[in-house]
VONU-859837 format. One line per 10 residues: number of its first residue (from 0); their letters; for each residue x, y, z of N, C-alpha, C. Coordinates in Angstrom, 3 decimals, padded with zeros to 6 digits. Atoms other than C-alpha are relative to their C-alpha. Layout:
% residues N
NUM	a	X/Y/Z/X/Y/Z/X/Y/Z ~ ...
//
This chain:
% residues 127
0	xxxxxxxxxx	-000.044/000.394/001.506/-011.153/054.098/007.525/001.489/000.167/-000.255 ~ -000.967/000.177/000.595/-007.925/053.436/005.945/000.000/-000.071/-001.329 ~ -000.084/000.125/001.155/-007.481/054.353/002.477/001.623/000.133/-000.199 ~ -001.564/-000.142/000.308/-003.875/054.150/000.973/000.259/000.248/-001.623 ~ -000.125/-000.833/001.309/-003.060/056.594/-002.091/001.464/-000.811/-000.314 ~ -001.587/000.355/000.715/-000.315/055.234/-004.331/000.094/001.024/-001.229 ~ 000.058/-001.244/000.446/000.483/058.524/-006.055/000.699/-000.801/-001.292 ~ -000.978/000.238/000.979/002.820/056.651/-008.932/-000.989/-001.294/-000.898 ~ 000.576/000.668/000.824/-000.168/054.678/-009.905/-000.597/000.244/-001.063 ~ 000.793/-000.540/000.885/-001.960/054.588/-013.064/-001.358/000.515/000.172
10	xxxxxxxxxx	001.537/-000.285/-000.519/-005.222/054.609/-011.280/-000.186/001.208/000.267 ~ 000.460/-001.182/-000.508/-006.430/057.973/-010.855/-000.252/000.239/001.593 ~ 000.265/000.086/-001.264/-006.441/059.375/-007.517/-001.282/-000.301/000.829 ~ 001.824/000.113/-000.410/-010.521/059.878/-007.108/-000.305/-001.520/-000.114 ~ 000.438/001.443/000.240/-010.698/056.294/-008.060/000.773/-000.735/001.173 ~ -000.786/000.533/-001.037/-008.048/055.125/-005.699/-000.963/000.242/001.611 ~ 001.052/-000.919/-001.140/-010.418/057.304/-003.088/-001.213/-001.108/000.240 ~ 001.139/000.622/000.195/-013.490/055.929/-004.298/-000.049/-001.806/000.210 ~ 000.004/001.430/-000.231/-012.316/052.166/-004.590/000.479/-000.120/001.630 ~ -000.328/000.777/-001.676/-010.725/052.088/-000.541/-001.423/000.715/000.528
20	xxxxxxxxxx	001.712/000.191/-000.842/-014.483/053.660/000.568/-000.835/-001.337/-000.194 ~ 001.187/001.314/000.510/-016.206/050.582/-001.431/000.604/-001.105/000.698 ~ -000.568/000.964/-000.839/-013.592/048.522/000.320/-000.267/-000.042/001.498 ~ 000.372/-000.053/-000.975/-014.359/049.609/003.383/-001.528/-000.650/000.435 ~ 001.551/000.403/-000.156/-017.892/048.963/002.977/000.368/-001.602/-000.004 ~ -000.140/001.453/000.315/-017.037/045.401/001.898/000.781/-000.818/001.323 ~ -000.615/000.757/-001.162/-014.809/044.804/004.938/-000.701/-000.022/001.601 ~ 000.652/-000.478/-001.141/-017.599/046.177/007.160/000.507/000.891/000.971 ~ -000.567/-001.398/-000.827/-015.328/049.270/008.568/-000.728/000.881/-000.327 ~ 000.830/-001.120/000.085/-017.971/051.360/007.107/-001.440/-000.667/-000.004
30	xxxxxxxxxx	001.245/000.654/000.066/-021.697/050.515/007.579/-001.180/001.017/-000.343 ~ 001.122/-001.546/000.229/-024.932/052.363/006.499/-000.168/000.453/001.191 ~ 000.257/-000.914/-001.217/-025.647/055.057/008.383/001.100/000.801/000.179 ~ -000.908/-000.742/-000.305/-022.006/055.698/008.759/000.046/001.727/-000.697 ~ -000.213/-001.161/000.571/-021.075/059.431/007.886/001.583/000.427/-000.464 ~ -001.279/-000.096/000.594/-017.864/059.763/005.843/000.799/001.604/000.734 ~ -000.035/-001.250/-000.104/-015.691/062.384/006.863/000.054/001.373/-001.022 ~ 000.449/-000.956/000.622/-015.873/065.919/005.279/000.878/000.053/-001.220 ~ -000.948/000.095/000.967/-014.382/066.406/001.937/001.421/000.735/000.279 ~ -000.900/-001.006/-000.627/-011.744/069.270/003.430/000.531/-001.019/000.879
40	xxxxxxxxxx	-000.879/000.898/-000.995/-010.802/066.608/005.978/000.593/-000.962/-000.444 ~ -000.470/001.344/000.760/-010.226/063.451/004.110/000.818/000.268/-001.041 ~ -000.954/-000.764/000.929/-008.366/065.582/001.621/001.270/000.202/000.862 ~ -001.052/-000.098/-001.395/-006.342/066.656/004.570/000.920/-001.031/000.445 ~ -000.528/001.249/-000.526/-005.877/063.414/005.999/000.758/-000.911/-001.514 ~ -000.670/000.674/000.979/-004.954/061.811/002.503/000.962/000.780/-000.700 ~ -001.054/-001.215/001.002/-002.736/065.043/001.047/-000.394/000.039/-001.401 ~ 000.142/000.064/001.245/-004.713/065.269/-001.924/-000.900/001.281/000.051 ~ 000.916/-001.320/000.307/-007.122/068.216/-003.538/-001.298/-000.612/000.674 ~ 001.088/000.208/-000.490/-010.100/068.662/-002.032/-001.416/-000.026/-001.085
50	xxxxxxxxxx	000.915/000.401/001.155/-011.763/068.630/-005.758/000.114/-001.754/-000.111 ~ -000.203/001.797/000.139/-010.238/064.772/-005.835/-001.080/-000.733/000.785 ~ 000.760/000.496/-001.255/-012.186/064.084/-002.610/-001.564/000.281/-000.729 ~ 001.077/-000.441/000.367/-015.066/065.791/-004.023/-000.338/-000.719/-000.968 ~ 000.024/000.549/001.313/-015.014/064.022/-007.254/-000.508/-001.639/000.336 ~ -000.050/001.009/-000.570/-014.783/060.659/-005.564/-001.265/-000.101/000.729 ~ 001.135/000.103/-000.661/-017.836/061.325/-003.529/-001.170/000.163/-000.682 ~ 001.103/-000.269/000.882/-020.166/062.271/-006.104/-000.065/-001.147/-001.295 ~ -000.177/001.140/000.787/-019.065/059.098/-008.290/-000.698/-000.745/001.155 ~ 000.448/000.888/-000.935/-019.910/057.288/-005.036/-001.465/000.241/-000.082
60	xxxxxxxxxx	001.624/-000.378/-000.179/-023.552/058.860/-004.798/-000.443/-000.184/-001.246 ~ 000.522/000.473/001.337/-023.878/058.212/-008.748/-000.435/-001.409/000.267 ~ 000.082/001.397/000.101/-023.581/054.635/-007.991/-001.152/-000.513/001.178 ~ 001.326/000.573/-001.004/-026.230/054.439/-004.894/001.076/-000.118/001.002 ~ -000.389/000.474/-001.333/-023.306/053.914/-002.568/000.136/001.099/001.293 ~ 000.096/-000.814/-001.393/-023.580/056.988/-000.334/-000.841/000.969/-000.634 ~ 000.709/-001.357/000.487/-025.695/060.141/-000.290/000.357/001.065/000.663 ~ -000.569/-001.184/-000.704/-024.663/063.418/000.117/-000.881/000.918/000.583 ~ 001.095/-000.927/-000.938/-026.882/065.587/002.551/001.011/001.321/000.132 ~ -000.318/-001.160/-000.276/-026.226/069.225/002.298/000.355/000.626/001.429
70	xxxxxxxxxx	-000.392/-000.854/-001.458/-024.340/070.885/005.295/000.151/-001.565/001.287 ~ 000.018/001.336/-001.217/-024.512/067.065/007.303/001.115/-000.698/-000.534 ~ -000.852/001.241/000.613/-022.121/065.111/004.854/-000.414/-000.967/-000.843 ~ 000.316/000.919/000.946/-022.050/062.067/003.027/-000.115/-001.257/000.901 ~ 000.537/001.429/-000.746/-023.719/058.947/004.466/-000.239/-001.175/-000.795 ~ -000.245/001.276/000.661/-023.154/055.211/003.546/-001.701/-000.509/-000.004 ~ 001.344/000.905/000.155/-026.247/053.486/002.201/-000.324/-001.074/000.127 ~ 000.231/001.543/-000.131/-028.044/050.729/002.751/000.105/-000.755/-001.690 ~ -000.312/001.030/001.630/-027.260/047.851/-000.244/-001.293/000.311/-000.363 ~ 000.942/000.209/001.113/-029.640/047.477/-002.928/-000.795/-001.377/001.055
80	xxxxxxxxxx	000.857/000.980/-000.806/-032.448/045.073/-001.329/-000.353/-000.902/-001.297 ~ 000.300/001.160/000.879/-032.930/041.804/-003.406/000.952/000.253/-001.348 ~ -000.853/-000.213/001.186/-031.432/042.321/-007.044/000.669/001.172/-000.392 ~ -000.512/-001.068/000.753/-029.018/044.464/-008.439/-000.549/000.477/-001.352 ~ 000.782/-000.795/001.185/-030.692/046.947/-010.917/000.991/-000.453/-001.304 ~ -000.159/000.457/001.236/-030.173/045.734/-014.603/001.256/000.773/-000.864 ~ -000.970/-001.166/000.628/-028.261/049.059/-015.510/001.354/000.079/000.856 ~ -001.337/000.194/-000.691/-025.814/048.375/-012.716/000.910/-001.191/-000.385 ~ -000.779/001.445/000.588/-025.138/044.939/-013.742/000.585/000.048/-001.537 ~ -000.358/-000.525/001.078/-025.033/046.354/-017.145/001.312/000.409/-000.258
90	xxxxxxxxxx	-001.012/-000.986/-000.779/-022.449/048.849/-016.197/001.506/-000.825/000.183 ~ -000.887/000.745/-000.377/-020.290/046.408/-014.294/000.559/-001.224/-001.091 ~ -000.313/001.284/001.179/-020.476/043.572/-017.405/001.032/001.048/-000.751 ~ -000.671/-000.986/000.953/-019.152/046.668/-019.540/001.376/000.192/000.326 ~ -001.235/-000.763/-000.418/-016.108/047.624/-017.360/000.629/-001.741/000.276 ~ -000.600/001.061/-000.306/-015.502/043.775/-016.509/000.747/-001.080/-001.119 ~ -000.408/000.489/001.119/-015.320/042.521/-020.244/001.417/000.301/-000.576 ~ -001.119/-000.210/000.657/-012.363/043.897/-021.470/001.326/-001.021/000.880 ~ -001.043/000.791/-000.979/-010.231/042.445/-018.323/-000.310/-001.301/-000.265 ~ 000.414/001.144/000.274/-011.967/039.191/-018.822/000.450/-000.838/-001.387
100	xxxxxxxxxx	-000.238/000.544/001.561/-011.203/038.892/-022.628/001.699/000.179/000.325 ~ -001.364/000.083/000.188/-007.198/039.918/-021.829/000.359/-001.112/000.686 ~ -000.499/001.146/-000.686/-006.807/037.223/-019.494/-000.248/-001.246/-000.895 ~ 000.163/000.940/000.905/-008.408/034.878/-021.842/001.059/-000.027/-001.360 ~ -001.355/-000.229/001.017/-005.845/036.152/-024.581/001.157/-000.726/000.248 ~ -001.406/000.490/-000.559/-003.015/035.537/-022.293/-000.287/-001.173/000.545 ~ 000.023/001.591/-000.070/-004.030/031.991/-021.790/-000.552/-000.592/001.312 ~ 000.447/000.230/-001.088/-005.791/031.880/-018.757/-001.304/-001.015/-000.145 ~ 000.983/000.843/000.290/-008.422/028.968/-018.757/-001.395/000.668/001.338 ~ 000.895/-000.598/-000.640/-012.210/029.862/-017.238/000.267/-000.261/001.514
110	xxxxxxxxxx	000.113/000.504/-001.120/-011.490/027.831/-014.192/001.157/000.909/000.603 ~ -001.044/-000.824/-000.712/-008.083/029.814/-013.535/-000.575/001.565/000.364 ~ 000.458/-000.999/-000.531/-009.914/032.759/-013.972/-001.122/000.618/001.099 ~ 000.928/000.369/-000.935/-012.688/031.868/-011.598/000.609/000.329/001.625 ~ -000.723/000.309/-001.149/-010.172/030.721/-008.942/000.740/001.357/000.201 ~ -000.723/-001.303/-000.223/-008.236/034.134/-009.534/-001.079/001.321/000.491 ~ 000.743/-000.626/-000.699/-011.403/036.155/-008.754/-000.358/-000.176/001.371 ~ -000.142/000.292/-001.512/-011.917/034.469/-005.846/000.561/000.282/000.920 ~ -001.222/-000.817/-000.780/-008.860/035.218/-004.505/000.032/001.366/000.283 ~ 000.003/-001.368/-000.341/-009.087/038.792/-004.969/-001.156/000.510/001.102
120	xxxxxxx	000.991/-000.725/-001.004/-012.517/039.003/-003.350/000.216/-000.507/001.429 ~ -000.422/000.094/-001.118/-010.984/037.266/-000.388/000.815/001.236/000.783 ~ -000.712/-000.935/-000.374/-008.477/039.348/-000.211/-000.746/001.630/-000.003 ~ 000.626/-000.708/000.204/-010.730/042.483/-000.678/-000.907/-000.159/001.738 ~ 001.047/-000.028/-001.269/-013.009/041.253/002.453/001.177/-000.271/001.153 ~ -000.803/-000.071/-000.927/-009.842/040.695/004.460/000.307/-001.889/000.722 ~ 000.267/001.468/-000.206/-009.966/036.811/004.517/001.108/-000.548/-000.332
//
């Protein structure tokens, strides 16, 4: 698993760790049932505080991405079967809305935004 931390980024480090793990899942580098490194181990590998990794793991658990098993570690969960729960879609919509509004205000057309989103998806997947 490869996570790139950008210390000077505006994005908090715990968010970078969380996003790195989720991107690993999207690319197939992490699959359901895989056990993530311990908090201590990943913090050491990344050169960050253990509490930072712990916060990332707990956020992933609250999203249903991982399951934290005491004394065993964090395990990648199976993706949602069927439709994504409405509550998750609502949260994603709330997070995405201001970004889309900004793109529209800056003059991007709906087609440009869709093409841009598609290009980001392809990059995340490593295609």
